[in-house]
C-alpha positions as CSV (number, residue, x, y, z in Angstrom):
1,M,0.0,0.0,0.0
2,S,1.6,3.3,-1.1
3,L,1.6,6.4,1.1
4,R,2.7,9.9,0.0
5,F,2.4,12.9,2.3
6,A,4.2,16.2,2.8
7,M,5.1,18.1,6.0
8,V,5.6,21.8,6.7
9,T,6.1,23.7,10.0
10,D,6.8,27.1,11.4
11,T,5.2,29.1,8.5
12,H,4.6,32.1,10.9
13,V,2.1,33.8,8.6
14,G,1.7,37.4,10.0
15,M,-0.2,40.5,9.1
16,V,2.6,41.6,6.6
17,P,1.8,40.3,3.1
18,A,5.4,39.1,2.5
19,S,5.0,36.7,5.4
20,S,2.7,34.5,3.4
21,E,4.2,34.8,-0.1
22,R,6.8,32.1,0.4
23,L,4.2,29.7,1.9
24,R,2.0,30.3,-1.1
25,Q,4.8,29.1,-3.4
26,V,5.6,26.1,-1.1
27,Y,1.9,25.0,-1.1
28,A,1.7,25.4,-4.8
29,A,4.7,23.2,-5.3
30,I,3.3,20.6,-2.9
31,A,0.0,20.6,-4.8
32,R,1.8,19.8,-8.0
33,L,3.2,16.7,-6.3
34,A,-0.3,15.5,-5.4
35,P,0.4,13.9,-2.0
36,G,-2.4,12.2,-0.1
37,F,-2.2,14.9,2.6
38,V,0.0,17.4,4.3
39,L,1.0,17.6,8.0
40,H,1.5,21.1,9.5
41,C,3.5,20.9,12.7
42,G,2.6,24.3,14.2
43,D,3.5,27.9,14.4
44,I,1.1,28.4,11.5
45,T,0.7,32.0,12.4
46,D,3.0,34.5,14.0
47,T,0.7,35.6,16.9
48,G,-2.5,33.7,16.5
49,L,-4.6,36.7,15.3
50,A,-7.8,36.2,13.3
51,G,-6.3,38.3,10.5
52,E,-3.3,36.0,10.4
53,Y,-5.5,32.9,10.1
54,A,-7.4,34.6,7.2
55,R,-4.1,35.4,5.4
56,Y,-3.0,31.8,6.0
57,W,-6.0,30.3,4.4
58,Q,-5.3,32.5,1.3
59,T,-2.1,30.6,0.8
60,V,-3.8,27.2,0.6
61,P,-4.7,26.2,-3.0
62,A,-7.9,24.5,-3.8
63,A,-6.1,21.2,-4.4
64,L,-5.0,21.1,-0.8
65,R,-8.2,22.2,0.8
66,G,-9.4,19.7,3.3
67,R,-6.1,17.7,3.1
68,I,-3.9,19.6,5.5
69,R,-3.7,18.2,9.1
70,H,-2.7,20.8,11.6
71,V,-1.4,20.9,15.2
72,P,-0.7,24.2,17.1
73,G,2.6,25.6,18.0
74,N,3.4,28.0,20.8
75,H,2.9,31.0,18.5
76,E,-0.8,30.1,18.2
77,V,-1.4,30.3,21.9
78,R,1.2,32.3,23.8
79,W,-0.2,35.8,23.3
80,D,-3.8,35.5,24.2
81,P,-5.7,33.4,26.8
82,T,-8.5,32.9,24.3
83,A,-6.2,32.0,21.4
84,M,-6.8,28.3,21.6
85,G,-10.5,28.8,20.8
86,L,-9.7,30.7,17.7
87,Y,-7.3,27.9,16.6
88,R,-10.1,25.3,17.1
89,E,-12.4,27.4,15.0
90,N,-10.0,27.3,12.1
91,F,-8.7,23.7,12.5
92,G,-10.7,21.7,14.9
93,A,-9.9,20.0,18.2
94,V,-6.5,18.6,19.3
95,P,-5.2,16.1,20.0
96,Y,-6.6,13.7,17.4
97,S,-5.5,10.8,15.2
98,F,-6.2,9.2,11.9
99,D,-5.1,6.3,9.7
100,A,-3.8,6.4,6.2
101,G,-1.9,3.8,4.1
102,G,-1.5,1.4,6.9
103,V,0.0,4.0,9.3
104,H,-1.5,5.6,12.4
105,F,-0.9,9.3,12.5
106,T,-1.2,11.0,16.0
107,G,-1.6,14.8,16.2
108,F,-0.5,15.7,19.6
109,D,-0.7,19.1,21.4
110,P,1.7,20.0,24.3
111,T,1.2,23.8,23.9
112,Q,0.3,25.9,27.0
113,P,-1.7,29.1,27.0
114,L,0.4,32.2,27.4
115,L,3.7,30.2,27.7
116,E,6.4,29.4,25.2
117,P,7.5,25.9,26.5
118,G,5.4,22.8,26.0
119,H,3.9,20.6,28.7
120,C,2.2,17.2,28.0
121,G,0.6,16.8,31.5
122,A,-0.9,13.7,33.0
123,A,-4.1,14.1,31.0
124,G,-2.3,14.5,27.6
125,L,-0.1,11.5,28.3
126,D,-3.1,9.3,29.3
127,W,-4.8,10.3,26.1
128,L,-1.6,9.5,24.2
129,D,-1.2,6.1,25.9
130,R,-4.7,5.1,24.9
131,D,-4.3,6.3,21.3
132,L,-1.0,4.4,20.8
133,A,-2.4,1.3,22.4
134,A,-5.3,1.3,20.0
135,A,-3.0,1.6,17.0
136,A,-3.1,-1.5,14.7
137,G,0.2,-0.7,12.9
138,P,3.2,1.7,12.9
139,T,2.5,5.1,14.3
140,L,3.8,8.5,13.3
141,L,3.4,11.2,16.0
142,F,3.5,14.8,14.9
143,Q,3.6,17.8,17.2
144,H,5.4,21.2,17.3
145,F,8.3,20.9,19.7
146,P,11.6,19.1,19.2
147,V,12.2,16.5,21.9
148,G,15.0,14.3,23.0
149,G,18.8,14.9,23.0
150,E,19.8,18.3,24.2
151,H,16.3,19.9,23.5
152,D,14.4,21.2,26.4
153,Y,11.3,22.8,24.7
154,V,8.9,20.4,26.5
155,D,9.4,20.6,30.3
156,D,8.1,17.1,30.9
157,Q,9.6,15.5,27.8
158,A,11.1,12.6,29.7
159,A,7.5,11.5,30.5
160,L,6.6,11.8,26.8
161,L,9.5,9.6,25.7
162,A,8.5,7.0,28.2
163,T,5.0,6.5,26.9
164,E,6.2,3.6,24.6
165,R,4.9,0.3,25.9
166,G,8.2,-1.5,26.2
167,V,8.3,-3.2,22.9
168,I,11.9,-4.3,21.9
169,T,13.0,-5.8,18.7
170,R,16.1,-7.9,17.8
171,V,17.1,-7.2,14.2
172,G,19.5,-9.3,12.1
173,L,22.4,-7.1,11.0
174,A,23.1,-9.2,7.8
175,D,19.6,-8.7,6.3
176,G,17.7,-6.2,8.6
177,G,15.1,-8.9,9.2
178,T,13.2,-9.2,12.6
179,V,14.6,-12.1,14.7
180,W,12.0,-11.6,17.4
181,Q,9.9,-8.9,19.1
182,A,8.9,-8.8,22.7
183,G,6.3,-6.6,24.4
184,L,7.1,-6.0,28.1
185,G,3.9,-4.1,28.8
186,V,5.7,-1.4,30.8
187,P,6.6,2.2,29.8
188,V,10.2,2.4,28.7
189,Q,12.3,5.5,28.0
190,N,13.7,5.6,24.4
191,A,17.1,3.8,24.5
192,G,16.4,2.5,28.0
193,L,18.2,-0.7,27.3
194,S,21.7,-2.1,27.5
195,V,23.1,-5.5,26.3
196,A,25.5,-7.7,28.3
197,G,26.2,-11.3,28.1
198,D,23.2,-13.4,27.0
199,S,20.7,-10.7,27.9
200,A,19.1,-7.4,27.2
201,W,18.7,-5.3,30.4
202,V,15.7,-2.9,30.2
203,V,15.1,-0.1,32.7
204,S,11.4,0.7,32.9
205,A,10.1,4.2,33.7
206,A,8.7,2.9,37.0
207,G,12.2,1.9,38.2
208,R,12.2,-1.8,37.4
209,L,15.0,-3.7,35.8
210,V,13.8,-6.4,33.3
211,R,16.1,-9.1,32.0
212,V,15.2,-10.4,28.4
213,R,17.0,-13.4,26.9
214,L,18.7,-12.4,23.6
215,A,18.2,-15.8,22.0
216,D,14.4,-15.6,21.9
217,G,13.2,-12.5,23.6
218,H,11.7,-14.2,26.6
219,E,11.6,-12.3,29.8
220,Q,13.8,-13.9,32.5
221,G,12.8,-11.9,35.5
222,S,12.7,-8.4,37.0
223,V,13.6,-6.4,40.1
224,R,12.4,-3.1,41.4
225,F,15.5,-1.0,42.3
226,T,13.9,2.4,43.0
227,L,10.5,4.0,43.7
228,A,11.5,7.1,41.6
229,R,10.8,7.4,37.9
230,C,13.6,6.5,35.5
231,Y,14.2,8.1,32.1
232,S,17.9,7.8,31.6
233,A,19.6,5.2,29.4
234,P,21.5,2.5,31.3
235,A,25.1,1.5,30.8
236,V,27.0,-1.7,31.7
237,V,30.5,-1.4,33.0
238,G,32.1,-4.8,33.8
239,D,29.5,-6.8,35.7
240,T,27.5,-3.7,36.9
241,L,24.6,-1.9,35.2
242,I,24.5,1.8,36.0
243,T,21.4,4.0,35.7
244,G,20.0,7.1,37.3
245,D,16.6,8.1,38.5
246,Q,14.5,11.4,38.9
247,D,15.5,11.8,42.5
248,G,19.1,12.4,41.3
249,M,20.3,9.0,42.6
250,V,22.8,6.8,40.6
251,H,22.3,3.0,41.0
252,G,24.8,0.4,40.4
253,I,23.2,-3.0,40.0
254,R,25.4,-6.2,40.0
255,L,24.4,-8.4,37.1
256,P,24.2,-12.1,37.7
257,A,26.7,-14.4,35.8
258,G,24.2,-17.2,35.2
259,P,21.1,-17.4,33.1
260,G,17.5,-17.1,34.4
261,S,17.7,-14.5,37.1
262,C,17.8,-10.8,37.5
263,G,20.1,-8.3,39.3
């Protein structure tokens, strides 16, 4: 099943006519490629004014009308406490999701009224957990803020990155084929895994160390090592796994030499 879509972001259409001219050209070029739809990842306007939305719609050619999926950026909501209502009038409610070409697309919204940084919050993360759990295939999440690495645009991004449901996959390096896939059923931070000996050692967001057998992906046991949340990637040094938690503690867990047990 083929799938073709385009993505734009940070168009910052303002009240000055020149602010929309380049976007008009971009949308015209996209329309000529005839993708199935377009994702717009926010900062659609410069300040979220009604006149800016009107100018934005003037840039959208007829061929793309009804085929652009939007999410807000901080520039849509940071200047006016009622700005989110104006966004919804133009583009509908967020968050939301849809399916296309065998892929589940999730439009997420971590923006905060009158603030520049993003914040997912418990309610947003609960919604995201339910949406991802219901997805039947691969998922693409689109939202405005960069996350991971050195980025700090979302103040609770560690919780966002731990909403994955602990699915790990062993891939053959020779052909890229899947050797096995195991679902642990617990939230795990991206890269929250280290390999040592015959096992993969997975640190869950809830502070549990899970041992998974490399040969077949079977879980071999687990141990709770902290009551704090854990979002850092572990490292193995010698026979010890080292990882940190959100209370600022660093844990050194002695790894067993034999099979079938945990630290």
